[in-house]
C-alpha positions, 0 to 999 in steps of 0.5 A: 800925844796931841796937846792936852784938852783939859776941862778944869772944874769950876771950884768955889767956896767951900769946895775949893777949901774942902779939896785942900783938906786932903788928909781929911778926905783920905781919912774919910775914904779909909774909914767909910769906903770908896766911893764916898759922897761928901755934901756941904749943907751950908752951901745950899743955904747960900744958893737959896740966898742968891736966888732970893736976892734976884727976887728982891732985885725985881720986887717979886714974891714967891717960893724957891722950891728945891726939887728933891729928886736931884739928891736924896741927902737928909743933911741937905734937906734938913739944912734947907728946912732952916731957910725960907725955901720950900720943897718940891717932891715927886714921889711918896718917899720924897714926901715922907722924907721932906716931912720927916726932915722938918718941912711942914705941909704948907712948904711942900708941893707935889709934882710928877706922876703920882700913885694913889698913895702919894696923892692921898698923903699929899691931900691928907697933910695939905700939900699943894698938888701940881695937877698933870691933867684931867685924870689926875684931877679926877683921882684927887677929887675922888680921894678928897670926897671919899675921905672927907678931906678939906679942898686941896690947893692945886696948880694946873701944869701946862705945856705946848705953849704957842705964840708968834714964834711957836714954830721955833720955840714950841717944845712938846713935853710929856708933863702937863696938859697942852695950853690949848686944853686949858678951857676944858681943864678949868671946866673940870675944876669948876665941877670939882670945886668942892674938892680942889682950889685952883691957886695958879698954873705952872709949866715944866720945860726941858730946855736952856732956851730963854726965849722958850721959857719966856713964851711959857711964862707969858702963856701962864700969865694969859692962863691966869687971866682965864682963871680970873675971868671965871671968878677964881683967885689964882695968885701963883705961877710956877716956872719950874726949874732948868736954871742950870749950872756952869761946871767948868772954870774956863769957857775957852776950854769947853769951846776947844774941846767941842771943836776938837770933838767935831773934828774927831767925828769927821775923821780929821783928827784922832779919836777923843773917846773910848772906841771912837765914841763921839757923843752923838756926832757922826760923819756921812759923806764928809757932812757932819750929822747928829747933834752933840748929846752933852750938857753945856758944861760951861754956861755964861748964864746959870743959876740965879743969874739965869733967873735974873736974865729971864725976868729981864726978858721981854714978854714975846707978845705982851711986851715989857719985862716979864718981871714987870708983867708979874708985878703988875698982875700981883702974881707970886713967882714960884721956881723949882731949882734942883741942880742949881740949888746944889751947885758946889754942894758936894763931891764924890771921892773914889780910890785908885786901884790900878794904873796901867800903861796901854800900848798907844801911850795912854793909861787906864785907871781902875777906880773903886767905883762904877759909872753909876756911882758918879753918873756925870756922863749919864747926864752929859756932863764933862769935867776933869777930876781932881787928883788927891795924892796920898800924903801930899797937899792939894793945890789947884793946877799943881803938876809938871809941864807934861800931861797924861791921857787916861781912861777911867774904868769902873769896878764892874765886870762890864766892858761898858763900865766907864766912868768917863768915855772920853780921854781925860788929861791929867797933870799928874798921874795918880798911883794906887791909893790916891783919890780922884775927886769929882767936884760938883756931883750933888745935882743928880750925879751922886745917887740918881743912878746908883745901884748895888750891881755885883754886890758892890755897896752903895756909896755912903754919904757924909755931911761936912761943916767948916768951923773954927777948928777946921772941917768936921763931918757927920754921917749924912743921916746924923746931921741936924742943923741944930749942931754947930761944927764943933758939937760932937763932930768927927775931925780927921 
């Protein structure tokens, strides 16, 4: 077999020490079943603090708002309520959950498509609403008038910004109103002045490009100028999310893997994935076609560091750092990280059911989980799982000099149920009863795609805390931040 292509996961505290508690993790799966999601609430508070330090560095004020859709854990939301973070909700259920977990309405913002019930509860409780366009604005105003509610604070979500580099940077979004339509949207806000109060503008961009985000942020500053010219008093610019996570420990591994994947698509080396899958790449007449349909699993800039770099970036046409532009105008900056606030906040465990040697020398490993229980590949994320052998302590990169190429299969009666399409290289081969731990799955990969196909139960979720006596756990919905790690918790 060709030399292995490892994609070692990035492991920071507390995940690294949690993986070392192999006996605890085996006991949890034995008692609660496979798959099992494990979340670490204290880490999300640490991530908020990292983002807040960037605000202090640039002398900025504003809200760090968790995008709830990234994970539905009660433990994470309750722990977040004890910080200065706010909550971004995108459905009626998420709004109800945030309120029940301790967030007051002044710390909640509503985004995304909104059915009437969602809009009504947001308006009734006094939540700030990110308005997507004319129709939603009219519906919100009608609800406020019909039910005699106080005016609702709103942010106007914009998209399709233009500038000197528009041909390169402009990206169409299905969310928000095109920035060119701002004048008409403000006209409507003035007609509905009895029902809504415009407190600022926002944008949502599905991109990792700093240049494109800088263009949008500058466009929002210019939009705020138009609001002020009409006598409004806007004070908030919401820059959305997209700050990212770096999932891999070694950027060289990522570069090597993607280079070899390109060669495989060109037919210049053997296949790297199930049935020749090439993640969006193909070859036509010796020419590479398509684009790599993968998340950049190793990112030199991610999370709070990405925000810091964005704020240092120059405004495309107005000049000067974007942080200075915000500061000079006395604008608050709101952000909505989801994935980035969940970095290193959890992992997914799966029991090995069968290991089988295939005729081509690779192995097939069947797990007690399906692809949607740990939707790494659904979100384009490639990383190696950690093998936790029963009865043995775990050590990072422990194993023999040889490697094993394995395909990871799920427990559904479907040819397509592959935990990962690519050939995964492991330093030791797991046996039935061992566990595979998929690190850093809290952001979108735990339960965003989960379902009960073929009557398989949904993965349960536990919250863990590290105390003076080691790791303790509670069922996710039984975790409250008023408890210490030693108070009536379970220890294995």
